Backbone as numpy.savetxt, mean C-alpha at the origin, in Angstrom:
# Nx Ny Nz CAx CAy CAz Cx Cy Cz
25.23 -3.11 -26.01 24.15 -2.44 -26.60 22.81 -3.67 -26.25
22.18 -4.39 -26.55 20.93 -5.44 -26.53 21.46 -5.46 -24.48
22.30 -5.95 -24.08 22.35 -6.07 -22.19 22.03 -4.79 -21.77
21.86 -3.75 -22.41 21.03 -2.53 -21.61 19.45 -2.44 -22.29
19.30 -3.01 -22.96 18.14 -3.30 -23.67 17.29 -3.78 -23.57
17.42 -5.26 -22.90 16.93 -6.28 -22.18 16.92 -5.83 -19.92
18.16 -5.08 -20.14 17.79 -4.61 -18.30 16.45 -3.26 -18.50
16.43 -2.60 -19.19 15.08 -2.01 -19.03 14.13 -2.23 -19.15
13.48 -3.66 -20.03 13.13 -4.58 -20.41 12.44 -4.81 -19.32
13.56 -5.29 -18.50 13.21 -6.56 -16.75 13.27 -5.25 -15.94
13.31 -4.46 -15.59 13.44 -2.88 -15.74 11.94 -2.66 -15.13
11.20 -2.49 -16.17 9.74 -1.71 -16.72 9.05 -2.76 -16.08
9.65 -3.87 -16.02 8.34 -5.50 -16.18 8.12 -5.31 -14.47
9.47 -5.42 -13.92 9.79 -5.21 -12.51 8.41 -3.65 -12.09
9.21 -2.83 -12.78 8.27 -1.34 -12.17 6.63 -1.79 -12.21
6.25 -2.64 -13.61 5.13 -2.65 -13.55 4.18 -3.39 -12.36
5.14 -4.78 -12.66 4.65 -5.77 -10.97 4.50 -4.62 -9.67
5.78 -3.81 -9.37 5.40 -3.53 -8.52 3.92 -1.86 -8.15
4.08 -1.40 -8.98 2.85 -0.62 -9.37 1.37 -1.03 -8.91
1.42 -2.60 -10.19 -0.04 -3.30 -9.73 0.13 -3.96 -8.40
0.62 -3.75 -8.18 0.58 -4.91 -6.23 0.33 -3.26 -5.64
1.05 -1.85 -5.85 0.27 -1.36 -5.01 -1.23 -0.91 -5.13
-1.46 -1.10 -6.88 -2.75 -0.37 -6.76 -3.66 -1.66 -5.94
-3.50 -3.16 -6.15 -4.18 -3.61 -5.44 -3.63 -3.57 -4.12
-2.57 -3.43 -3.91 -2.90 -3.27 -1.82 -3.55 -1.59 -1.28
-3.81 -0.70 -2.34 -4.17 0.87 -2.49 -5.69 0.26 -2.36
-6.08 -0.58 -3.81 -7.53 -1.13 -3.46 -8.38 -1.74 -1.94
-7.83 -2.61 -1.70 -7.81 -3.19 -0.17 -8.16 -2.08 1.04
-7.11 -1.65 0.72 -6.67 -0.42 2.18 -8.73 0.39 1.67
-8.83 0.90 0.31 -10.11 1.96 0.16 -11.18 1.20 0.50
-11.48 -0.21 0.25 -12.44 -1.41 0.83 -12.72 -1.27 1.77
-11.30 -1.61 2.55 -11.77 -1.86 3.98 -12.29 -0.64 4.88
-11.53 0.56 4.59 -11.81 2.01 5.01 -13.37 1.93 4.77
-13.91 1.84 3.75 -15.03 1.90 3.25 -16.11 0.85 4.34
-16.12 -0.56 4.16 -16.74 -1.13 5.32 -16.28 -1.15 6.54
-15.08 -0.21 6.92 -15.32 -0.04 8.60 -15.71 1.30 9.08
-16.26 2.24 7.86 -16.35 3.50 8.01 -15.38 4.39 8.85
-14.53 3.93 8.30 -13.27 4.72 8.49 -12.31 5.76 7.28
-12.92 6.84 7.93 -12.01 8.04 7.24 -10.96 8.15 7.18
-10.33 9.22 6.15 -9.07 9.65 6.77 -8.58 9.94 7.66
-9.78 11.14 7.90 -8.90 11.16 9.51 -9.27 10.94 10.96
-10.64 9.75 10.90 -10.14 9.05 11.97 -8.52 8.15 12.10
-8.47 7.23 10.67 -7.70 6.55 10.50 -6.45 7.47 10.65
-5.88 8.73 10.27 -4.98 9.63 10.80 -4.80 9.35 12.39
-6.11 10.05 13.00 -6.00 9.63 14.62 -5.74 8.61 14.69
-5.79 7.48 14.54 -5.71 5.73 15.18 -3.75 5.67 14.86
-3.75 5.94 13.73 -2.17 5.85 13.36 -1.36 6.77 13.79
-1.69 7.96 14.77 -0.94 8.75 15.37 -0.28 9.36 14.30
-0.96 9.78 13.44 -0.02 10.83 11.88 -0.88 12.05 11.52
-0.53 13.04 10.95 -1.24 13.52 10.37 -2.64 13.29 8.76
-3.42 14.21 8.99 -4.04 13.60 7.67 -3.58 13.62 6.24
-2.85 14.68 6.45 -1.67 14.46 4.08 -0.88 13.40 4.82
-0.14 12.92 6.33 0.98 11.63 5.94 -0.43 10.46 5.42
-1.29 10.57 6.29 -2.09 9.10 5.95 -2.20 8.59 4.10
-2.61 9.69 4.14 -2.91 10.39 2.35 -2.43 10.04 1.54
-0.80 10.08 2.11 -0.12 9.81 1.46 1.07 7.95 1.25
0.14 7.61 2.26 0.77 6.30 2.45 -0.39 5.76 2.59
-1.05 5.91 1.76 -2.58 5.58 1.32 -2.08 4.76 -0.43
-1.95 6.34 -0.45 -1.68 6.04 -1.90 -0.48 5.70 -2.14
-0.09 5.88 -1.82 1.38 4.70 -1.69 2.02 3.59 -0.79
1.02 2.16 -1.23 1.32 1.60 0.15 2.67 0.75 0.71
3.95 0.94 -0.83 4.48 0.44 -1.16 5.83 0.98 0.64
5.86 2.36 0.75 6.34 2.40 1.29 5.96 3.09 3.28
5.08 2.56 3.65 4.51 1.99 4.28 5.80 1.51 4.93
6.08 1.19 6.18 7.66 0.33 7.10 5.90 -0.39 8.00
6.93 -1.78 8.12 6.35 -2.76 7.97 5.15 -2.58 9.74
5.55 -1.86 10.61 5.51 -1.11 12.09 3.73 -0.72 11.43
3.44 0.55 10.28 3.11 0.65 10.47 2.06 -0.02 9.71
2.47 -0.82 8.34 1.17 -1.91 7.89 0.75 -2.76 8.65
1.53 -2.83 9.92 0.74 -3.87 10.64 -0.90 -3.05 11.45
0.29 -1.82 12.04 -0.73 -0.91 12.52 -2.06 -0.78 11.70
-2.12 -0.32 10.47 -2.78 -0.01 9.52 -3.51 -1.23 9.09
-3.16 -2.95 9.00 -4.10 -3.78 8.83 -4.52 -3.87 10.34
-4.12 -3.87 11.71 -5.14 -4.37 12.36 -6.28 -3.27 12.80
-5.95 -1.62 12.82 -6.97 -1.39 12.83 -8.51 -0.81 11.18
-7.77 -1.87 10.93 -8.88 -1.75 9.15 -9.64 -3.34 9.06
-9.02 -4.68 9.72 -9.33 -5.35 9.90 -9.03 -6.47 8.63
-7.24 -6.14 7.90 -6.77 -6.57 7.16 -6.08 -7.57 7.67
-5.97 -8.42 7.27 -4.47 -9.50 7.18 -3.27 -9.45 6.77
-2.33 -9.25 7.90 -1.27 -8.64 7.87 -0.13 -9.83 6.33
-0.65 -11.03 7.23 0.69 -11.61 5.71 -0.65 -11.44 4.27
-1.79 -11.04 4.02 -2.37 -11.28 3.13 -1.98 -9.76 2.30
-1.94 -9.23 3.22 -1.95 -7.43 2.35 -0.73 -7.56 2.44
0.82 -8.20 3.39 1.99 -8.56 1.94 2.57 -9.46 0.84
1.38 -10.54 0.72 1.34 -11.39 -0.17 0.27 -10.65 -0.96
0.20 -9.58 -1.15 -1.11 -9.79 -2.22 -1.05 -9.62 -3.88
-1.72 -11.00 -4.56 -0.83 -11.37 -5.72 -2.47 -11.07 -7.03
């Protein structure tokens, strides 16, 4: 019983950390979009995906494939290493 409680606590900690990382990535994407003056429609055209898809990917940056993250970072002028290792 105690092991289950500890595991749940560790899982919640990990989930919280992943949520925080995704929040920071989302903020970085939004900041870069504003500074680059790129809206979701223009970004979706450059990424060759639909507007709803780019919206979903921006809202959940943890779901980006590496190639998508690379393309997104190139378009928005974000260092890919910084994006992947954001703290």
